[in-house]
N, C-alpha and C positions, 0 to 999 in steps of 0.2 A: 553492769553496763559501763564500758570503758570510754565511750564517746557518744556525743549527742547524735551522731549519725546512726548509732545502734537503735535509735527510736524509729528509724524508717520502716523496718519490718513490722514493728508494733503498730505504727500509724497506719500502715497499709491494711492491716487486719481490721482495725477500728473503723477506718474510713473506706472500707472496701466498696460500699455502694457509691460513694462520691467519686471514687477513682475509676469506677467501671467504664464510664463513658470515655474518659481519657485513654484508657487502655484500648477501648474499641477504636478510637481515632488513630492511635498508633498502628493498630492492626490494619486498619483500612488504608492508611498512607503507605505502609509497607506492601500491602496487597496490590494497591494501585500501581506502584512502581514495578514490583516484581512481575505482575501480570503483563503490563504494557511492554516492559523490556524483554520479558520472556517470549511474548508473541512476536515482537520485532525480531528477536534473534532467530526464532523458528521460521519466520517469514523469509529472513535472509538466507537461512539454510535451504529452504524449499526453493527460493529463487536461484540459488547456486546450483542445486540439483537440476533445475530446469535448464539453466544455461549450459551446464555440462552435458546434459542429454541432447540438447539441440546442437551445440557447436564444439563440444570436446573440452577436456580438462587441460588446456594449454593456455598460456598467458601471452606469449609473443612468438612470432615467426620471423626468422632472419633469412633473407634471400641473397644469393650471389656471394656466398662465403665459401672458403675452402675447408678441407678437413682439419688443417692445423688451427684455423680460427675457431672452428666448431669445438675442437678439443679444449681450447683455452676458455671458451665460454662455459663448457660443461664443468671445468675445474673450479669455477667460481663458487664460493661457499653459499651464495644466495640461490644457486640453481639446484632445485630438488631433483628434477629429472629432465632429460633431453634426448632427442633422437631425430634422425632424418625422416622427412616426409616428402616423397617424390610422387609427382602426378603428371598426367599428360598435359601438354600445352593447350591453350584455348583453340588454336588453329589446327591442332592435330586431331582429326575426327576418326576414331577407330570404331568399328562396328562388330557386333556379335549377332549372327543370324539376321543381318540386315538392319539391326537397331543400334542406335548410338549407345556407347558404353563409356563410363568414366572409370579409368584404371588408376589405382593408387598403389604405391610401393612403400611399405614400412615394416620394420621388424616386429615380431610378436610382442616383445615387452613394451615397445612404443604404442602398439595398437591397444594393448590391455590397459595401459596407464593413461593414454591421452584421448582416445576416441570414445564416443558415447555408445557405440554398439558392441555386441558380443556375438561369438559363434553360437549358433542355435543347433547346428548339426555338423558332424564331422570334426575336423581339426583345422588349425590355422596353418597355412602353407609354410613349409620350411625349405623346400627345394626350389631351384630357379625356374622349373617348368611346372610348378604347382600354383593353383589359384583358388581363392574362395569367392563365391558370388553372393550377391544379395538375394534374399529368399524370393523376391518377386520374379527373379529369372527362372526359379524352379517351376512356379505355376504358369508363368507367361510363356516360357520357351520349352517347357518339358525337359529340363536338364536335371540330371541326378548325379549323386556322388559317383566318382570314378569315370564319368564321361570325359571324352576328349573334346575340347571346344577350340574353335579357330578364331583368333583375333585378327581382323582384316583392316588393311589401310591401303588407300589407292596408290600411295607413293613408296611403299616398302613391302617386303616379303611378309606373308601371313605368319602368325605366331600360334603354335599349337600348345595348349596348356591342359593339364589334368585337374579336374575339379575335385578338391579334397575337403571342402567344407562350404557351409552356407552361413551368412552373417545377416543380422537384423538390418532391414532397410530403414533409413532415416526418413522422417516426415518430408524433408526437402526433396529427397530422391523420388519418393512416391508422388509428390506434388508435380515434379518436373517430368514424370513418366520416364525416368532414366534408371538403367541398371548400373551397378558398380562392381568392379572387379578388384580384389585385393591380392597383391603379390608381395613377396619380400622385396626389400630395397634393391638387393643385387639382382633379383629376378626381373624387376621392371627395367633396371638399367641395362641388363644384358639382352632383353627382348626388344627394346625400343631404341632406335637411333638416338644419339645424344641430343641432337637438335629437337627431338620430339618430346622431351620431358623437361620438367622444371623441378629442382630440388630446393627445399627450404628446411631450415634447421628449427625444429619445434622445441620450445623451452617452457618448462613448468617451474615457476619460482617458488621459493619458500613463502608461506603465508605470513611470516613474521618479519619480512623485509619490506622496505618502501619500494614497491615495484616500479613506479614511475622513475624514481631516482636510479634504480639499477638498470632499467632499459636505456635511460639517457646516458648513463656512464658507459655501457657497452657500445652504444651507437657512436659516442665520441671517441672511445679508446681505439676502435677499429676503423674509424673514418667511414662509417656507413651513411648512405644517403637516406632521406626520409622514406623513399619508396622501397627501400630494402628492409624496412621494419614494419611489420603488421601486428597490431595489438588485438587481442580478443576483448574488444571494448565492452561488450555486454557483461562478460564474466568479471572483468576488472571493476565495472561499475557496482555490481552487487557485493563485491569484496571490499568496497570502499577504497579502491586503489585507482580510481579514474581521475583524469584531469579535465574531463568534459565540463564545460561551464554549467550546462543544464543540470548534470548530476551533482555538481558542487552546490548548486542552488538548492537542490532537494535536501542535501545534508544540512545546509543552513537553516532551512525550514524545520527540519527534525530537531536541530539544536534549540530553536525558539520554542517549539512545543515541549521539549524536555524541561526547559526553564519554567514554563507554565505549570507542568506537572509538579515540579519541586515546590513552587510557590503554593500550589493547592495543598500539598502535604503540610507545609510549614504553617499556613493559616489555619488549617483544620485542627492541628495539634495545639497551636497557640491559643485559639479560641477555647478549646477544651481545658487547657491548663489554666488559663485566665479565670474561667468560671470555677474550676476546682479550687484555686487559691482563694477566690472570693468567699467560697463556702467555709473556708477554714482559717479565716483571718484571726479569730479568737485563739486558735491553736498556736499560730505563729506568734501572736502577742504574748501568750503564756510562756513560750520559749524565750522571748525577750526578757520576760520577768525573771526567768531562771538564770539569766546571764548570757544568753546567746547574742553574739554581735550580728550586725546586719550582714557582714560578709559570710558568717556561718549559716544564717538563714538562707541566703542565696545559694550557698553550696548544698544545703539540705534539699532545696527544691530541685536543683539540677540532679543531685544524686537520686532523689526519689523518682524523677523521670527516667533515669537510667535503670533503676530497679524495675520499673514497669516494662522496660524494653526487653528484659530477660525472658519474659513469657510472650509479650506482644509480637516481637519481631519473628520468632520461630513460627508462631501461628499465622502471621501475615505471609511469610515465605511459603508455608505449606499450602495456604489457600491459592496463592499465585501459581505455584508449581502445578497444583491440581488442575487449574484452569488451562494452563499451557498443555498439559498432558491430554486433557479432554479435546482441545482443538486439534492436536496432532492426530489423535485417534479418529476424529471426524474426517480429517483430510485423507487418511488412509482408507477409510470406508468409501468416501466419495470418489476417490481416484486411486485405487489400490496399485495399479501398475505404475503410475507416475510417481507416487510418494512411497513406494515400497522401501526405499532406503532411508526415509525420514524416521528417526527413532520415536516410537510412541511414548516411551518413558525417558526421553532425553532430558539431560540436566543443562540448563543455561546458566553457566557460572557468572556471566555478565549480569543477568537479572538478579541472581542471588546476592552477589556483592553489592549491586546497586540498591537492592532492597534493604540490606543491612546498613549500608552507608546512609541512605536516606532516613531510615528509622533513627539512627543515632544522631546524625547531624540535625535533622529537623527537630528532634526533642531538645537538643542543646540550644538551638536557635530560638525555638518557641518558648523555652523556659526562661529566657533572659528577662522579658518584661514581667511575667508573673513573679519571678524570683525577686525582682526589685520591688514590686508591689508588696510582697510578703515581708520583705526586710524593712519596709517603711511603716509597718503596723506599730502603733503606739502601745507600749505595755500598759499605760493607764487606760486606754480604750478597751483593751482586752479584759482587764480586771473589772472595769465598770459594766461590761456586757454590751458596750456600744461599738464593738469592732466593725460591725457592718454599716455603721452610720458615720464613718469618718469623712466621707466626701461631702463637701458643702453643697447645698441646694441652690442652684442659680436662679430658679424661678418655678412657679407653680405650673401644673398642667393646663393647657389651653382648652377650655371647655366651650369656646365660642361656636365652633363648628361641629363638635362631637359631644356625645354624652360622656359623663364622667369616667365610666369604665373604659371606653375607647380612648379617650384623651389620656388617661393614665397609662394605658398600654403603649401608646405612641411615645409618651414622656419617658417611660421606663427604657424603651429601646434607644432613645437618643440622648438620655441624660449623661451617660459616660461615653465621651467621644472615642476613647481608645477601644472600648468594647464594641461600640457601634461600627467603627471602621473595620475591626477584625471580623465581625459577623457579616457585614456587607461584602468585605473582600472575599470571605469564604464562600458566600452564596454566588458572588459574581464570577469567581474563578471557575466554578463548575460550568457556568454558561459559556465562558470563554473557551474552556477546554472542549466542550461539546461542539461549539461552532467551528473552532479551528480544525478539529479532526473531521468534521462533516465534509469539509472541502475535499478530503481525500477520496470520498465516494465518487465525486465527479472525475477525479484523476483516474480511478480504477476503470470506470466505464469508457474513458478515452484510451487508456493504455492497453487494455485487453481487447484487441481488435477481433480475434477469432470468434468472439461471441456476439458480434454485431448481427442484426436480423438478416442481413444480406449474405452472410457467410455460407458458401456452398460446401457440400460434401464431395462433389465431383465437378470437374470442369472439362468441357470439350473445347479445345483451343486450336485455332488455325496455326499451321506450322510456320507460315510466313507472316503472321500478324496482319493479314488482310481480311476483309469481309468475305470469306470463302466457305464458311460453314453453313450448309443449307438451312433455310428457315423452315423447310419441311421436316427436318430432323427434330426441330423444337416441338412441333405438333405431335410427332411420334412419341417423344419422351414424356410429354404431358399426359399421354394416355397409358403409360407404363404403370403397372401395379405397385412398383417399389418407389415411384417418384412422387414426392409430396408437392414439390413445386419446381418448375423449370422456367428460366428467363434468360434472355440473351442481351448482348451488348455489341454494338458496332463501333469500331475504332478507326479514326483517320489521324495519322501521326504527322507531326512536324509541319503543320499548316502555317504558312506565313499570314499574318494579319496586320492591319494598320489600325491603331487606336490613338486618338488624340495627337495625330501626326507622327506617332512613333511606330517603328517596325518591331513586331514581336512574333513569337512562335507559340502555337498552341497544339495540344492534343484534343481532338473532338471525340466525345463519347456519347452514345445514345443511352437513354433510360426508357424503360417501359413502366406500366402502371405500378407493379410491385415496388420497383426501385424509387419511383416518385413518392410513394407512400412512406417508405423507410427514410427517405431524405428529409421528411418533415422535421424529425428530431434534431437534425444537424443544420437546419436553416438558421443563420445568424443575422441575415439582412435580406430584405426584399420580399418577394411574393412567390410562393410555391405554385399556386393555381395558374398564375399568369405565365410562368415558365413552361408549365406542362401543356397548356391548351393552345397557346399561340405559336405558330410555326416560325416566327422570326425572333423568338426569345431563347436565351441560353442562361445557364448558371455557371459560376466559376467556383473553384475549390480554393479555400483560403490558403495563402502562402505569404509569409512575411515579406517576401521579395516580389509579390504579385501586386501590381498597381491597379488592376481592374476593379471597378466599382459598379454598383447598381446604377443603371442609366447610361453607361458607356456604350457607344456604337462601335461594333467590330466589323471591319471590312475584310472578308475572307477571300483569299486568292484561290478560287477553284476555276481552272481554265482561264479563258480570256476575259471573262466578265466577273469582277468582284461581286460578292454577295454580302449584304449587310444583315447583321443580327444585333439585338440589344440585350445587354446584361440585365436579367430580371431578378437575380438573387445571388447570395454568397453562401456556400456551405462550409462548415468547419471540417468535415471529414468526408471521405469517399472510399469505395472498396478497392481502389488501386493506388499504387505508389506514385508519388510525383517525381518528376525529372527536373534537375536543376536547370533553370533558365527556360523551362517550357511550362506554360500555364495549362492547367487542366480545365477544360470547358465542357459542360454537359448540356445536352439538348434532348428533345423528344425523338422517337423513332421517325415520326413524320418529317420533322425538321432535318434530321440527318439524311434521309433518303432524298429530300428535295434539294439539299445542298450538294450531295455527292453523287446521287444517282445509283448508289449501291442498294441492294435488297437483302443480301445475306448477312450473317452474323460473323463477328470475329471470335466471339467466345459465347458458349452456352453454359450457364451455371445450373447445377442440379442439387436440390435438397432432398435427401432420401426420407422415406417414411420410417417410423421407429422399428418396424419389423424387417427392414431390408437386410439381406444376407450377402455374403461374398459372391454367391452364385448370381444374385441379381446384378451385382456390380459387373461381373464378367459378361452378363447378357447385355447390359447397357454399353459396355466396351465394344461388343460385337456390333451393336446398332450404329455406333459412331463410325466404325470402319477404320481401316489402316492409314488413311490419309490425313489424320488429325493427331494432335497430341492429347492424350487422355490423362488428366491430372486428378489423382486420388488424394484428397486433402483430409481424409478422416483422421489419420494419425496426428496431423497438425492441429486439427480441431480438438482432439483429446488433450493434446498438450495445452491448448488454449484454455480448455475447461479446468485443467489442473492449475494453471496460473490464476484463473479467476477464482477458483475455490480457495486457494491459499490467500490471495489478496483480500477476498471478501470476508473470510473468517478473521483475518488479521484486523481489517478496518472496522467491521461491525462488532468484533470482539472488543476493540478499543471503546467504541461508542457505548456498548452495553456496560462495560466496567465503569465508564464515566457516569452514566445514568445511575448505576447502582450506588456509586460513591456519593452522588448528588443527593439521592434519597436518604441514605444513612446520615450524611452530614447535616442535612436539614433537621431530621428527627432528633439527632444528637444535640444540635445547637439549641433547639427549642427546649428540650428536656433539661439541659444544663442551665439555661437561662432561668427556667422556673425553679430549679433546685437551688440556685443562688439567691432567690428572693422568697423562699418559703416563709421566713420569719415575717417579712413584710405582708405577705398574703394572710398569715395568721392574724396579724394585727388588724388588717382590713376586715377580716371576718369578725373579729372581736368587737369592732365598732359598728357592725351592721351590714356589711357588704354581703350579698347573697352569692351562692356558688355559681349561679348563672352569670352574674356580673363579673366574677373572677375569671370564668372561662372566656367571656367576651374580651376582658382585659388582656389575657394571655394571647388570644387569637389576634387582637389588634397589634400586639408587640411582634408576633411572628409575621404578620402581613407587612408590617413596616420594614422588617429586615428583608423580606422577600421582594417587596416592591423596589426598595433602594438597591438591593443586590441585582435584581433583574435589569434595572435601568442602567447601572454601571456595566454589568455583564454584557448587555445587548450592544451598548455603544462600543466598548473595547472588543467584544467578540466579533462583531460585524467588521470592524476595522482589520482585525487579524485574519478573519475569513477571506476578506478581499485581498490581503497581502498573499496569503497562501494560494488562493485561486489564481491570481495573476502570475505568480512565480511558477506554479506547477502546470497550469492549463493554458491561460491566455498567451503566455510567451511561446508556447509550443504548438497549440492548435488554433489559437485565434478566437476562441469563444469569449465574448465579453462577460465580465462579472455581473451577476444580478443579485439583488437582495434575497437572501435565503429565507423567504417567508415561511416555508414549511418547517425548516429546522428551528427557526425562531419561535414559531407558535408552539412546537412540540416541547422544547426545553422550558419555555416560560410557563406553559401549562403544567408541566411536571413540577416545577418549583412552587408555583402557587398552590396547586392541589396538595402537594406533599406538606407544605407549610400549614395548610388548614387541617389536614389529617393528623399532623404531628402534635397538635394541641390535645388530642384525645387522651393520650397516656398521662401527661402531666395533670390534666383536668380531673381525671379519675383519681389520681394520687391526692390532689388537694381535697377532693370531695370526701374521700374515705378517711382522711386524717382529722382528728379532733383539733379544735382551736389551740388547746394547750400543747398538743404534740407538734403542731405546726410552728408555734412560737418558739418552742424549745428545740427545734430541729437543729442538728449539728452538721 
């Protein structure tokens, strides 16, 4: 042996049982970080895939620039790919077989690199008179490959094109009941008069650059106005490249949760190392007798911790990676079409590096206090066999309120302030972690709108947004074999109202019974029954700029005589998008008809039965007739389910990992606490304490840690839950924070029950050991 550090492998073999729990703690800490970071990384990847599928793989569009400027932008080192994107102007309505069509011009490379769709049949157009159509035109118009189609416009000559391919239809096109036509850039420009199309330069930036800085630099360098620059905001947000205040706030919350995760790992390992050192104080005292300095003892403890990392870190990484792989596999099973590009066995280098860093850094940080404690062990105490009795006794156990065994258990838990704080901190951080992450469940249910109960599969919409869809059609649809549920809404737009002496504008929307039932979950103020039953009552949808409150009287200007209604409630969400400066107001069908005199619907929503086929959808389309817009939202709903599955697995996976760590941490902490006091327990048995009393004493110690940890964890956890909830939900949707009683009850129950059950193993160990073995335990 050349160095005292060579004793580490020998000590590890001799004290393998004592160090087992510490190694498990390191494994769990690495597993916690690797699993959470891996799931976060895979969630971001899935969100990126979703945003690319929905909006395309581009980051910014520049309008009103010439070819020279475009070439200069393309030459920048931060630009990965770029190309022209040309489309018909909003006022230029071209039709194909009498139906409105969206025409887009872009080259094949730009199409393949930037857009979320792909050719399903035929080829991409290369000639100026060639075109590809979305597949819904094939079934809806009976168009086939090789057909000559005519693109018509009232103010210009018809354009004849040859169909050479079919391309996937996006969920947005299907929802809007629109067909799309793809041409080459030159093909569109040569076929359409110059004033009829708009050209934008589409740019995909390198993922390794600061995109906001690059966009700002290009904007400034070429003197572009704000309206000439359009960012792909959703994609930039999931890439972490957004300057949106709300998104930046979410990143801040993620940073806070990251710090909490790190603290949990540090406290878990610190508590384990502290207990491990307490069990081996005689060993460190003997090293002092052999000449080791305090500095050498501290280095020994830290090096020993690093030695455990050699096996614990790879094991923790492996467990975390397996969990991430399992979740990716589940995503691909639940939504194979949507997550086909997500790798089942993907490697998240961020999670692996974070796991390694956390394993090493937490061990070094956690070893500081135990190392100092080991270095302070007196050689005389080690030689005399009193190494475990070096701490002075401040006072006897208080037996006024409890029996001796219970009082001793509480006394053991609180006698060492540092150990008590470590244990309480370890217990409380598990609760804080759980409560903090549980707020993201509410965020998920708000953010993933397509899975709301009112979400339709199909919609029949008035072409001019007036109540012109026959209410008799609704009765026909309800009787259709493929329809599970059908319900209508009537809209009246831009109605002037007077409230509290101020002039405002509202959109008035009717609800029927189904929608009133669904609205119950989004009611944040007022009464649901009152609004649904009385004909002079309305609801408002929450908006941070909306001053309307429960009890306000609205004077609506319908005709010559204003009609008054009262605000009976406030909803946090609704099935329709809000318009800036216009308040959304909801009423019953009876109230709407009495106020407006209208009888028909503006929109009829349809939810299909599980066995509905495309033929059933075509039949419903025929029932609706040609004078309405038929919106097929099934593809969008599938995308919504994909988003929900990925986010749900991500969030519930977090919570499951936290609960698992909580259980292991409690079991480990109780076991180590008992192991550190085995000699004391042996002495107590020697003077007459029964095994039953010893178990009650250990149980009292565990309950003391759990009760103190739960109290601290609940106070801090609820505070952090409130912060996360208000930043993620209240600021965006208006839902007020409420005490999470369900989550509190669950985590506290798990902590208390686990603490009671954790006593079983140590109690069995005490019971099976003889008094002599217990006293002489190393």
